KEMARTOR-722701 format. One line per 3 residues: number of its first residue (from 0); their letters; for each residue y, z, x of N, C-alpha, C, CB. Coordinates in pm, 1 decimal, decimal comma. Atoms other than C-alpha are relative to their C-alpha. Glycine has a CB too. Example, Ala and Ser with C-alpha at 12.3 -4.5 7.8 and 13.67 -1.06 7.14 Angstrom:
// residues 2
0 = as = -119,0 0,0 89,0 -450,0 780,0 1230,0 120,0 0,0 90,0 2,7 124,6 -99,2  -119,0 -6,0 -82,0 -106,0 714,0 1367,0 109,0 73,0 -77,0 46,2 -141,5 41,4
This chain:
// residues 170
0 = mit = -118,5 0,0 83,9 0,0 0,0 0,0 124,8 0,0 88,3 -0,1 122,0 -95,4  -127,5 5,4 -71,4 350,4 -79,7 116,6 101,2 83,5 -77,9 49,9 -148,0 17,5  -96,8 -88,8 64,2 615,0 183,7 43,6 137,6 -66,9 -8,6 10,2 133,1 77,0
3 = lie = -137,6 51,6 10,6 977,1 122,0 -55,2 72,5 9,1 133,8 78,5 77,5 -107,3  -63,2 -14,9 -132,3 1087,5 252,1 284,3 -47,5 -111,8 93,0 -32,7 139,7 61,8  51,2 108,9 -82,7 859,8 -2,3 453,4 59,7 -133,3 -41,8 -152,2 -6,0 -8,1
6 = ifs = -61,9 124,6 47,5 996,8 -283,1 235,4 142,8 -9,9 52,6 -1,0 -6,7 -155,6  -137,1 -3,0 -51,7 1351,3 -181,5 328,6 0,1 -23,3 151,1 68,1 135,0 -33,8  10,2 17,0 -145,2 1248,5 -158,5 695,1 -34,1 -143,9 36,5 -105,7 94,8 57,6
9 = fli = 35,1 140,5 -24,6 1086,7 -503,5 681,7 121,0 -91,0 -23,7 -117,7 -43,0 -90,9  -119,9 81,8 25,9 1406,7 -648,0 529,8 99,3 9,6 115,0 67,9 43,7 -131,0  -88,6 -18,4 -116,0 1616,2 -498,9 809,9 -55,5 -76,5 119,5 15,9 151,1 34,8
12 = liv = 65,4 70,0 -110,1 1365,8 -634,0 1061,0 18,5 -150,6 -10,8 -148,2 33,9 3,4  -6,4 144,8 21,3 1366,1 -983,8 911,0 140,5 -53,8 25,8 -43,9 -34,8 -142,5  -138,3 45,1 -19,4 1744,9 -1016,6 903,6 40,3 14,0 147,2 97,2 80,9 -90,6
15 = sia = -35,2 -21,9 -141,2 1781,7 -869,5 1252,9 -65,5 -104,1 90,6 -41,8 141,2 44,3  71,0 99,5 -81,3 1517,6 -1100,2 1401,7 62,9 -137,9 -19,0 -150,8 -3,8 -37,0  -64,9 129,2 25,9 1680,7 -1399,0 1232,5 130,0 -11,5 79,2 28,1 -17,6 -151,1
18 = yif = -124,8 2,6 -76,1 2013,2 -1305,6 1392,4 -28,3 -10,8 150,6 83,7 126,3 -29,9  29,0 -2,9 -143,6 1864,6 -1230,6 1735,7 -44,9 -137,0 50,6 -107,6 104,7 30,3  54,1 127,9 -45,2 1683,1 -1564,5 1752,8 76,5 -120,9 -52,9 -143,3 -10,9 -41,0
21 = smn = -77,7 114,2 49,5 1948,8 -1775,6 1582,7 59,5 -75,6 118,5 112,6 46,9 -97,5  -51,2 86,9 -105,2 2063,6 -2068,9 1791,9 110,8 -86,4 -57,4 -112,8 -87,8 60,6  -108,0 88,0 42,7 2357,9 -2301,7 1778,0 -54,2 -140,3 -25,1 112,7 -3,4 105,5
24 = itn = 57,9 129,1 36,2 2166,1 -2582,9 1613,8 105,0 -85,4 -70,1 -124,4 18,6 -90,5  -110,5 67,3 68,9 2458,2 -2672,4 1387,8 127,4 77,8 29,4 -25,8 -10,1 -155,1  -126,2 -71,9 -16,8 2822,8 -2567,8 1382,9 21,6 104,3 -109,0 115,9 -97,8 0,8
27 = dfk = -9,7 -91,3 112,7 2757,4 -2355,7 1074,3 -88,8 122,9 25,2 -40,5 -71,5 -131,9  73,9 -122,7 -29,6 2657,1 -1994,2 1146,7 -101,8 31,1 -109,0 96,3 117,3 16,3  91,2 -30,5 110,3 2502,0 -1949,4 801,4 -122,1 -91,4 1,2 72,6 -12,3 -133,5
30 = knl = 113,1 93,4 -8,2 2286,8 -2261,6 839,8 -91,9 36,9 116,7 50,8 -145,6 15,9  79,5 -40,4 -116,4 2175,8 -2150,9 1187,0 -81,9 125,2 -31,2 91,4 25,3 121,8  68,9 -123,1 36,0 2087,4 -1807,0 1050,7 -114,5 -28,9 -97,4 98,7 100,7 -61,6
33 = kis = 103,2 36,4 97,3 1893,0 -1961,8 762,3 -118,8 -67,7 68,7 58,5 -92,6 -108,1  107,1 67,7 -73,8 1695,1 -2188,9 996,3 -79,6 102,5 80,7 58,2 -110,1 93,6  66,7 -103,7 -77,4 1619,0 -1892,8 1220,4 -80,7 93,0 -90,2 102,2 80,2 80,1
36 = lia = 70,7 -86,8 95,2 1522,5 -1679,7 920,1 -133,5 -61,1 -40,0 86,0 24,8 -125,2  121,9 70,0 42,1 1268,1 -1939,3 809,2 -98,8 -15,6 115,8 35,3 -138,0 -57,3  86,7 32,1 -113,4 1134,1 -2013,1 1158,7 -50,6 122,0 76,4 73,0 -89,4 94,1
39 = tsp = 37,0 -109,2 -90,2 1129,5 -1680,4 1342,1 -40,4 129,6 -69,3 113,0 28,0 90,9  29,1 -128,0 64,7 1121,9 -1390,6 1097,4 -145,5 15,0 -42,8 88,4 17,0 -119,5  142,1 -16,3 35,1 770,4 -1464,6 968,9 -86,7 39,5 120,0 -53,3 -129,2 -60,2
42 = avf = 79,6 -32,2 -118,8 642,2 -1433,3 1326,3 -12,1 150,6 17,9 62,3 -63,0 125,4  1,4 -145,1 -19,3 739,1 -1067,2 1352,8 -51,3 70,1 -125,8 141,2 51,3 36,0  43,9 -60,6 126,3 685,8 -984,4 984,7 -151,9 -3,5 -12,2 64,2 -72,4 -119,8
45 = fhe = 144,9 11,1 16,0 328,3 -1116,4 973,0 -76,0 68,2 113,4 -40,2 -145,9 -7,8  61,2 -72,0 -111,8 250,5 -973,8 1317,0 -22,0 146,2 -39,6 89,1 -9,7 127,9  9,5 -141,5 37,7 324,8 -622,0 1193,3 -82,4 19,1 -126,7 139,5 59,0 -19,8
48 = lfh = 75,4 -10,2 125,0 181,4 -682,9 845,7 -150,7 -11,3 25,7 45,3 -109,1 -98,8  142,7 13,6 -31,4 -152,0 -795,6 993,1 -55,6 128,2 62,9 -22,6 -119,2 94,7  43,9 -129,9 -53,2 -173,3 -472,4 1197,2 -27,2 96,1 -115,9 107,3 59,8 96,8
51 = kif = 10,5 -92,2 113,6 -117,4 -277,6 874,8 -119,7 -35,5 -88,4 129,8 -2,4 -83,2  109,4 43,2 88,3 -361,1 -483,4 664,8 -136,1 29,1 63,9 12,5 -151,0 -32,0  127,8 -25,3 -66,8 -639,2 -459,6 924,1 -29,7 149,1 4,1 0,9 -57,6 142,4
54 = ais = 20,8 -145,4 -4,1 -589,4 -83,7 963,3 -42,8 52,7 -137,4 129,1 71,8 46,8  34,0 -43,7 135,4 -597,5 -31,1 586,6 -139,6 -47,6 -38,1 103,3 -52,0 -101,2  132,7 52,6 34,1 -906,1 -252,4 555,6 -112,0 82,8 63,4 -11,9 -146,0 44,6
57 = fgy = 97,8 -88,2 -63,0 -1086,6 -13,7 792,7 9,6 143,4 -52,5 18,8 -1,1 150,8  -10,3 -131,5 62,4 -975,6 284,0 583,2 99,5 95,2 64,2 -131,7 63,2 0,4  -97,8 -84,3 -66,5 -692,6 412,6 802,7 134,3 -6,1 -71,5 15,7 -41,7 146,0
60 = aat = -137,6 0,5 48,8 -347,0 514,3 688,8 84,6 -71,7 104,6 53,2 146,5 -26,9  -82,5 78,3 -92,1 -93,6 274,1 839,9 139,4 -13,7 -59,2 -62,9 -140,4 27,1  -138,0 5,7 45,7 284,6 279,1 818,2 83,5 -80,8 97,9 58,0 141,5 -16,8
63 = fhi = -90,1 79,1 -83,5 536,1 24,3 945,7 128,1 79,0 23,7 31,3 -137,5 -65,9  -125,4 -66,2 -37,7 836,9 166,1 1132,0 86,0 -97,9 79,6 -27,6 129,7 83,2  -93,2 71,6 -87,7 1144,4 3,4 1274,6 15,1 82,5 126,3 139,6 -24,4 -69,6
66 = ftp = -29,1 -66,3 -126,3 1187,6 86,5 1641,3 146,7 -29,3 29,4 -95,6 -49,5 117,4  -144,8 22,5 -3,0 1564,2 122,9 1626,1 52,9 -34,1 139,3 71,3 122,2 -51,7  -53,1 37,2 -132,9 1634,8 127,5 2003,7 -38,7 -142,0 42,4 -49,7 98,8 104,8
69 = gli = 44,2 134,3 -36,4 1428,9 -189,8 2053,5 72,3 -107,4 -77,8 -147,9 -13,5 -21,4  -71,3 96,7 83,1 1599,7 -367,2 1765,1 146,9 -7,8 41,0 -12,1 37,6 -148,9  -140,9 -3,3 -43,1 1948,3 -257,8 1875,0 16,1 -72,1 134,3 50,7 147,1 11,3
72 = lgv = -5,8 68,8 -129,1 1875,6 -376,9 2230,5 0,4 -151,5 -19,1 -118,4 41,9 88,6  3,3 143,7 27,2 1787,0 -721,6 2094,9 130,7 -51,3 -56,8 -112,0 -32,1 -95,1  -127,4 40,0 60,3 2105,5 -737,9 1885,6 110,2 -0,1 105,8 37,4 94,8 -117,0
75 = ilk = -103,1 -7,8 -104,9 2322,5 -627,7 2180,9 -15,1 -116,2 98,2 -8,6 135,4 75,7  21,3 111,9 -92,6 2163,4 -883,8 2413,3 44,3 -132,3 -61,9 -147,9 -8,2 40,8  -46,1 121,4 69,8 2233,0 -1151,3 2151,4 152,8 -4,1 -4,4 -57,9 -5,7 -144,3
78 = lvn = -146,5 -6,4 10,0 2594,9 -1036,0 2107,7 69,4 -35,1 131,2 42,8 138,7 -44,1  -61,5 28,7 -130,5 2663,6 -1061,5 2482,3 -49,8 -131,7 58,3 -28,5 113,7 98,0  53,8 130,0 -42,9 2490,3 -1402,5 2501,5 -87,6 9,6 124,2 113,3 -96,1 26,4
81 = spf = 91,9 -17,6 -111,3 2225,9 -1274,5 2740,8 -92,1 -121,9 10,4 -82,6 130,0 -17,2  90,0 114,7 -15,7 2013,0 -1555,0 2888,5 -146,2 34,7 -32,0 9,8 -53,8 142,0  135,5 -41,6 37,3 1701,4 -1351,3 2803,5 9,1 106,8 -108,8 -78,6 53,9 124,2
84 = lii = 5,5 -99,1 106,1 1599,1 -1132,0 2514,6 -117,9 93,3 22,8 -10,3 -67,7 -137,8  106,2 -99,7 -0,9 1400,8 -812,8 2521,5 12,1 74,1 -131,9 10,1 98,0 124,6  -3,0 -72,0 126,7 1311,9 -674,7 2184,0 -134,5 67,3 -23,1 34,5 -95,1 -117,1
87 = apg = 119,0 -69,8 48,5 1065,0 -426,0 2047,4 41,1 51,5 -137,4 -48,5 118,6 99,3  -64,8 -32,6 127,3 1166,7 -429,3 1682,5 -73,3 97,3 -90,5 21,3 -122,7 -74,0  71,1 -89,0 90,4 892,7 -230,4 1516,8 -143,0 19,6 41,7 4,9 -52,7 -139,9
90 = fvs = 140,2 -28,7 -28,1 542,9 -95,3 1513,5 -64,7 57,8 -124,9 -14,4 97,7 119,9  76,9 -60,3 108,0 270,8 20,5 1279,8 -71,6 121,5 57,5 -101,7 -102,4 -63,2  72,4 -120,0 -41,8 155,1 378,7 1322,5 -127,4 10,0 -83,5 88,7 128,9 -16,0
93 = isn = 131,1 -6,2 63,8 -210,6 426,4 1242,8 -60,0 135,6 33,4 -93,7 -117,6 47,1  47,5 -136,4 -21,2 -366,7 765,4 1194,3 -147,6 5,7 37,4 23,9 82,4 -123,9  134,3 -43,7 -36,2 -675,8 893,0 1371,2 -105,4 -109,0 12,2 -45,5 96,4 -98,3
96 = vtn = 100,1 103,5 -22,6 -852,7 576,0 1480,4 -98,7 53,4 103,9 66,1 -135,3 47,2  102,2 -51,2 -91,8 -1181,1 681,1 1640,6 -100,3 -107,4 40,0 -73,2 116,8 -63,4  94,0 107,5 -29,0 -1381,3 358,1 1636,3 66,2 -99,6 95,1 -46,3 -70,6 -131,1
99 = dlq = -60,6 84,1 -103,6 -1312,1 158,6 1952,6 12,9 -145,7 -43,3 -81,6 8,0 127,3  -4,8 139,4 43,6 -1398,6 -182,6 1804,3 107,7 -19,5 -106,4 -137,0 -44,3 -54,3  -102,5 9,8 103,9 -1180,3 -122,2 1498,9 139,4 9,7 60,9 -19,5 110,0 -105,8
102 = yrl = -128,5 -16,0 -69,0 -895,8 -8,2 1725,6 41,2 -131,7 67,1 -8,5 114,0 105,4  -28,0 126,7 -68,1 -922,5 -330,4 1928,6 32,4 -111,5 -100,0 -119,8 -40,9 87,1  -25,4 102,5 102,5 -938,5 -547,9 1614,3 136,7 20,0 -66,1 -110,8 2,8 -107,1
105 = iaf = -132,0 -29,0 57,4 -634,2 -374,8 1464,9 108,6 -43,7 98,3 14,3 152,1 -33,9  -98,2 39,8 -102,4 -448,1 -430,3 1793,1 12,1 -151,2 9,4 -38,7 57,3 136,8  -3,2 146,1 -10,5 -546,0 -797,8 1801,2 52,0 -66,7 -126,8 -138,2 -52,4 31,5
108 = agp = -41,4 59,2 127,4 -451,2 -852,6 1436,0 141,5 -57,2 5,9 -8,4 103,8 -110,5  -137,5 50,7 -10,7 -79,2 -891,5 1517,5 8,0 -130,9 76,2 88,1 102,5 67,4  1,9 127,2 -72,6 -124,3 -1152,9 1790,0 -79,1 -109,1 -72,7 -58,4 20,9 138,0
111 = fan = 77,9 97,2 77,4 -384,8 -1320,3 1567,1 88,7 -66,8 -106,1 -122,1 69,0 -67,2  -94,7 57,1 97,2 -113,7 -1366,3 1300,8 88,2 -103,4 68,5 87,4 111,2 -64,5  -82,9 95,1 -73,9 104,5 -1533,5 1565,1 -78,5 -124,3 38,1 57,1 65,5 124,9
114 = lll = 85,1 114,2 -30,1 -186,0 -1756,3 1666,4 -14,5 -90,1 -122,8 -138,1 47,3 48,6  12,8 78,9 122,9 -236,1 -1866,3 1304,5 128,9 -75,1 -32,9 -38,2 90,7 -116,9  -128,9 65,6 27,6 135,8 -1941,0 1258,3 26,9 -111,4 100,3 114,9 102,6 3,6
117 = flt = -15,9 101,6 -104,2 146,4 -2130,1 1589,8 -84,9 -122,7 -32,7 -38,8 57,2 138,4  91,5 111,5 28,1 -157,8 -2340,7 1499,5 40,1 -75,6 -126,4 -143,4 51,5 -14,1  -45,6 65,5 123,0 -24,6 -2410,6 1149,7 116,6 -94,1 29,1 41,5 105,0 -105,0
120 = all = -115,1 84,1 -35,5 306,4 -2538,5 1287,9 -43,9 -118,4 85,0 106,5 82,4 75,1  49,9 106,5 -87,8 124,4 -2738,5 1556,2 -70,9 -109,2 -80,0 -95,5 58,1 105,5  74,1 97,5 80,6 -107,4 -2905,4 1303,8 91,4 -78,8 -93,5 -107,6 70,5 -81,2
123 = ilk = -94,6 70,7 87,2 175,1 -2988,7 1062,9 78,9 -102,1 80,8 96,3 99,7 -69,4  -75,5 92,8 -84,8 375,7 -3141,2 1346,9 -86,0 -118,3 44,3 54,7 73,3 122,8  88,1 105,5 -49,3 73,6 -3341,1 1462,6 -42,5 -97,9 -109,3 -122,4 61,3 63,0
126 = ykd = 60,9 84,7 102,7 -53,5 -3472,1 1130,1 89,6 -33,9 -118,6 -121,3 66,0 -50,5  -88,2 26,1 113,9 241,7 -3473,0 889,4 108,8 -97,5 41,3 62,2 131,4 -53,5  -103,3 99,9 -26,1 462,3 -3780,6 883,2 119,4 24,7 -91,8 -55,4 -143,5 -19,9
129 = nls = -120,5 -1,4 84,8 809,8 -3820,7 738,5 61,0 138,7 -19,0 -32,8 -57,4 -134,8  -66,2 -129,6 7,0 938,5 -3473,0 817,4 148,7 -19,1 25,6 -61,4 100,0 101,9  -145,1 7,3 -21,3 1312,4 -3421,9 794,5 35,3 64,6 134,0 77,1 69,8 -116,5
132 = ekq = -48,4 -60,0 -125,3 1515,9 -3321,4 1098,0 -3,7 153,1 -9,5 144,5 -48,7 32,0  0,5 -145,1 20,8 1550,3 -2970,2 953,5 -143,1 53,7 4,9 66,4 35,9 -135,2  139,9 -43,7 -1,6 1174,0 -2941,6 894,8 -57,2 -3,9 141,7 -84,8 -88,2 -93,5
135 = lti = 45,7 10,3 -138,3 1103,0 -3061,5 1248,1 54,9 114,4 85,0 41,9 -134,6 59,8  -62,7 -109,0 -74,2 1348,0 -2807,1 1389,5 -68,5 131,9 -30,9 149,4 8,9 -33,0  64,2 -125,9 41,0 1195,0 -2522,1 1190,7 -142,1 8,7 54,4 -1,6 12,5 -153,8
138 = lhl = 137,9 -2,1 -48,8 839,6 -2619,2 1285,7 -7,3 16,8 152,1 -71,5 -128,2 -41,1  -1,7 -17,1 -145,9 924,4 -2651,3 1655,5 37,8 142,9 38,0 98,3 -99,2 64,7  -37,4 -139,8 -26,2 1097,0 -2311,1 1650,1 -114,1 94,5 -36,3 127,0 37,9 -78,9
141 = tkr = 114,0 -82,0 42,7 805,0 -2160,4 1458,9 -110,1 -3,6 104,4 -54,2 -48,2 -135,7  103,6 16,8 -102,2 561,0 -2299,6 1711,7 36,4 77,4 126,9 -19,9 -149,6 32,7  -44,9 -63,2 -125,3 764,9 -2174,7 2008,6 0,7 152,3 -9,5 139,9 -49,4 36,7
144 = inl = -11,7 -145,9 10,1 837,4 -1821,7 1883,8 -137,5 65,0 -13,1 88,3 38,7 -120,0  133,0 -59,5 16,9 478,1 -1761,0 1779,3 -82,9 -7,2 127,1 -74,0 -69,1 -112,8  69,5 8,6 -127,7 338,9 -1883,5 2109,5 53,4 106,2 96,4 15,5 -141,0 60,7
147 = lll = -59,7 -102,0 -87,2 584,7 -1660,3 2297,9 -45,2 140,5 -39,4 153,2 -8,6 -5,1  42,0 -132,8 44,0 498,6 -1357,7 2084,9 -148,5 23,8 26,7 29,6 17,9 -148,6  143,1 -11,3 -28,0 125,8 -1424,8 2120,6 -22,5 32,5 147,5 -73,4 -130,4 -38,4
150 = ifn = 18,2 -20,3 -144,2 146,1 -1449,7 2499,3 56,1 135,6 42,7 68,3 -113,6 79,9  -63,8 -125,8 -39,8 389,2 -1158,6 2539,3 -80,9 120,6 -46,6 142,1 7,6 -56,5  71,5 -115,4 54,1 195,3 -923,1 2312,3 -139,1 17,2 58,4 -10,2 -11,8 -148,6
153 = mip = 133,0 -12,2 -58,9 -132,8 -999,4 2486,4 3,0 37,3 148,4 -74,9 -129,3 -17,7  -8,7 -51,2 -137,2 -3,1 -886,6 2826,5 -63,6 139,5 -0,5 151,0 4,4 52,1  71,5 -128,3 4,0 -232,8 -594,2 2912,0 76,2 115,8 65,2 -133,2 -15,2 67,7
156 = isp = -83,8 -110,9 -45,1 45,8 -342,3 2971,8 32,3 84,8 -122,1 131,4 -51,0 71,2  -29,7 -90,3 111,3 83,5 -37,2 2747,6 150,2 5,0 -21,6 -56,4 142,3 26,5  66,0 -15,0 129,3 215,1 -16,8 2475,3 -29,2 -133,1 -69,8 84,7 85,2 -89,4
159 = ldg = 22,5 130,0 62,7 162,2 -389,8 2415,4 -143,3 -12,3 -52,7 29,3 -112,6 99,8  130,6 17,5 63,9 -129,0 -507,9 2202,3 -108,5 -40,7 98,6 9,7 -103,3 -109,5  98,2 44,8 -98,3 -300,3 -670,0 2500,6 -70,3 115,3 69,4 66,5 -87,2 102,8
162 = akv = 61,1 -118,5 -63,4 -358,4 -330,0 2664,4 -95,7 67,3 -96,9 108,9 100,8 46,4  86,8 -62,6 100,3 -505,5 -193,7 2340,6 -125,6 -82,1 -20,8 74,3 17,1 -133,1  116,4 87,3 16,6 -733,4 -495,4 2302,8 -91,8 11,6 121,7 44,3 -147,5 -20,6
165 = lfg = 78,8 -0,3 -123,2 -847,6 -487,2 2666,0 -63,1 136,9 29,2 87,7 -42,0 116,9  47,2 -133,3 -40,7 -878,4 -111,3 2721,8 -50,4 85,2 -116,3 110,9 73,6 70,2  46,7 -75,5 115,7 -946,2 10,2 2366,6 55,2 140,7 -2,2 -150,2 4,5 -1,9
168 = ls = -41,6 -139,6 12,0 -930,5 383,5 2307,8 -0,6 75,5 130,8 -87,7 70,3 -96,4  13,0 -72,6 -127,6 -1000,9 473,8 2670,2 130,9 20,3 70,5 -92,9 -72,3 91,3
């Protein structure tokens, strides 16, 4: 079950991520934000949602939280036009996981969501003809952000998902 606080937190996350990853594709800030919202926000939203869904499916309590310092850092780096972005916008807390395999699967669920979104965008770009310029832009951004999140999150350094997948509960 998703609580009202989690819904509110997800909305803050989605808007913040859209702003952080917005690019100067057009001269219209609102259009750029909308394109970014469509292309990038699902990457983070589904990443965290998959962690939650997998945890709940194994019978664990799971709650999404915004990681305020990580989100603020991303917004500040965007505001100062930093050439790189470091963000850690949120996480799902899961209570009392004792099964190592379940722990690893829950950890991999987020990157798995990014893999699915990446592959979906890749396949649409490969096999769908007559896409508009806007659709092409959104699909290329979707592909790029999901690949980056997949690779970054699978780095085996704590607290990233890759360390949890590789090392499990140990």
